[in-house]
N, C-alpha and C positions, 0 to 999 in steps of 0.2 A: 727432560721435558716438564716434569713436575716442578723443578726449581724455575724454569723460565716462565711458565704460566702462573706461578705463585699458588699451586695447588694446596688445599687444605689437608690432603692425604693422598699417599701413594700406595697403591694395591700392588703386592708382588703375588701372582698366582704360581703355586708350585705344586708338588705332589704330597705335601704334608699339611695337615690342617693347623699350622701354626707352631709355635715353640712349646716343647714338652719339657718336664723336669728331668727326663732323661731320653735317650734313644728308644722308642717303643718296641724296637726289635730286640733290645736287650733286656729291657724292663717293660713287659706287657702292661703292668699297671701304672705306668707313667702318665702323668697329669698335664693337660694343655693348660696354658697360662692365658689369661685375658690380656694382660698388659706386662710388658718387660721394657726395660731401657735400652737405649742405644749402646750404652757400655756393656751391659749385660749380654746383649747379643753379639757385640764384637768378641767379648771374652769366650763366650760358648763356641763361636765359630773358629776362633783361633784354637781352642782346645779340642776340636773335633766334631762338633755339631755340624750337621751337613744341611739344616733346614735352608739357610741362606748364606751366601758368602758375604760377609759384611761390607767388604769393598764395594761390591755391586750396588750398595745403597748409599754409598759414601757421600755422594752429593746431596741426596735427601737428608743425610744426617747434618751436613755442614749447614744446611739451610733450615735445619730444626722442623722438617716437614715430617709429621707422623707416618710411619710405615706399617701397613697392615698386611701380614702374611696369612695368605688364604690357599685353599686346596681346589684345584679344579676337579677333583674326584668327589668332594663333598661341598659343593658350593653353597649349600644351606647353612653351613657353620660360619660363626663370624670371625673365627682365626684369632690371630694374636695381634694386638696394636703395640707398636715398638714407639715408645715416646722419648723425648730429649733428655728428661731429667728424673732423678729418684725422688720419691716423696719421703722425707725424713719420718722415723718412727713408724714405718710400714710394718705391719704385723708379719710379713714374710721375711724370714731369715735367709733361706737359701732359694735361689732361682732354678739352678739345674746343675746337673752333674754330667760332664763330658770326659772324653779320654782319647788318646792316640797311642798307637804302637808304632814300633820301628825307630826306637833311637837308642843311641849310644851314650853312655856316661863315660868321660874321660877325666881322671883325677890325678893331676900333677901334686906331688907331695915333697916337702922338704922342710927341715927344721928351720923356723924363723922366716918361712916363705910369706906370711900374712904381715910381717914387719917391713918387707921390702916395698919402697915406693915405686910405683909404676908397673908392678907385676902383673895386676889385672889387665891393664891397657896393653902391655906388651904381649900377653898371651892372647888377648882377644884379637890382636893385629894378626897373629899367626893364622887365625881362622878367617878374618875379613880379607886377608891377602888372597885366600883361596876361595872367596865369595861364599863362604859357609855361615849361615845364621846359626848363633848358639845362644843358650841361657846359661848364666853362672850362678853357681851356689857357693859362697865362702864358707870356710871352716877354718879351725886352727891348723896352722901349717900346711894347709891344702886349698885347693879350689876344684870345683867339679863343674865341667861343662857338659851340657846335653847337646846333641846335634843328630841330625837325621843319619840313620844307619847307612843310606846310599851315599852320602857324602863322605862318611868315615871310610867306606870300602874303596872309594875313589883316591882318597888322599891319605890313608893311614899311614905309610912309610914317611911322607913329608911331615905330617903332623908330629909323629913320634921323633923324628930326627931334630925338627926345629924346637920343640918343647924340651927335649931332653939335653939337646945341645946348648941352647942359649940360657936355659934357666936351672940346668943342673938338678933336674928332678927326678924322682921315681914316678913312674906312670902305672896307673891301674885303669884298665879298660873293662867295662862291663857292657855286654851287648844285650840285645833282646830286652830292652827296657820300655816300659809303657809309663806315660804321665797321665794322671788322672786329676782333673781339675773340678773343684767345687766353686760355684760362681753365684754371687748375689751381692747386691748393693746393701742389703739389709743385715749382712754380717757385721757391718761397722757398728751396730746397735746392740749386737748380741754377745753375751759372755759365754764362753765354753764351746764355741763352734768347733775349733780344731780339736778339742777333746773328743766330741762326738765323733768327728771323721776318723781320728786315730783309734778310738775304741772299736767303732764298726769294722776297721780293716784288721785290727788284732784279733776280734772275735771270729773274723772269717779266716784266720790263719795266714795272713798276708804280711809278708817281712818288708816293711818301707825301708827304701835306700836312699831316697831324696826328699827333703822337706822344703816347701817354700811358702811365703805369704806375702802378698803384696802390701806395700805400706797403706794404700788406700782401703785395704780390707775388702776387696771385691773378688779376689781369686786366691784360693788355698790349693797348693799343688802337691801331690805326692807321687813319687816315682818308685816302681817295683817291677818285679818280673812281668813280661809282656803276656805270658800265658794265664795271668791272674786278672787281666783288665775288666773283663766281664763280671766276674766275681765281685771285684772292688766296686765297680759302678752299682750293682745291685744291693751290696751290703750298704753302701753309703746312702744310696737312695731310700732303702727301708729304714735307716736311722732317722732321716729327717721327714719322709713322707709315708707314714705307716700304712 
């Protein structure tokens, strides 16, 4: 409707007063934002923030209609305005920290695996044929795929047989993995962001198993034992938002 009438703003009334730097249930001192970008909201939503499902506002995003997230419990608060684009040289480095539990990490390994053309596409097809969405993390002689544990439980035998049979690899499977994501378009302008994240996790005694950073530098992901997710979110939040 907002798109059809050419609205100047779309308000989404929910149970939280906007986008916070982290889930206030985990980090009581989390800070609400006045403004975030569409991309930041999508990254946070995908990574576990439940303030709004980004696809629910997809049409508004496509028509570049600003979205304001407000709470019906505190209607006097202005909420968070979600705008189409990032302002370069913004003083804000990180917008938020979010995370999800319930992942499995599967690592096929073989000497020279990274030199074989089509390996990633072939392995990815094993999962796509089973209608499983995965993320891939390359390494020397190995690849690591993360997928929802529920999908792994349903298809573990098929996944093992096809990967081991077609690619002659040794498989390592780690269960109960959490993925913590640090999101912010301001990270592209900031030096040392990943160092701050990794030091915060190390100081909290968290052993990182998976590391990833988007080329566009809006999302840094770390994977580790699921029972440490809340500790990790609190530690990283404290490092950026004292």
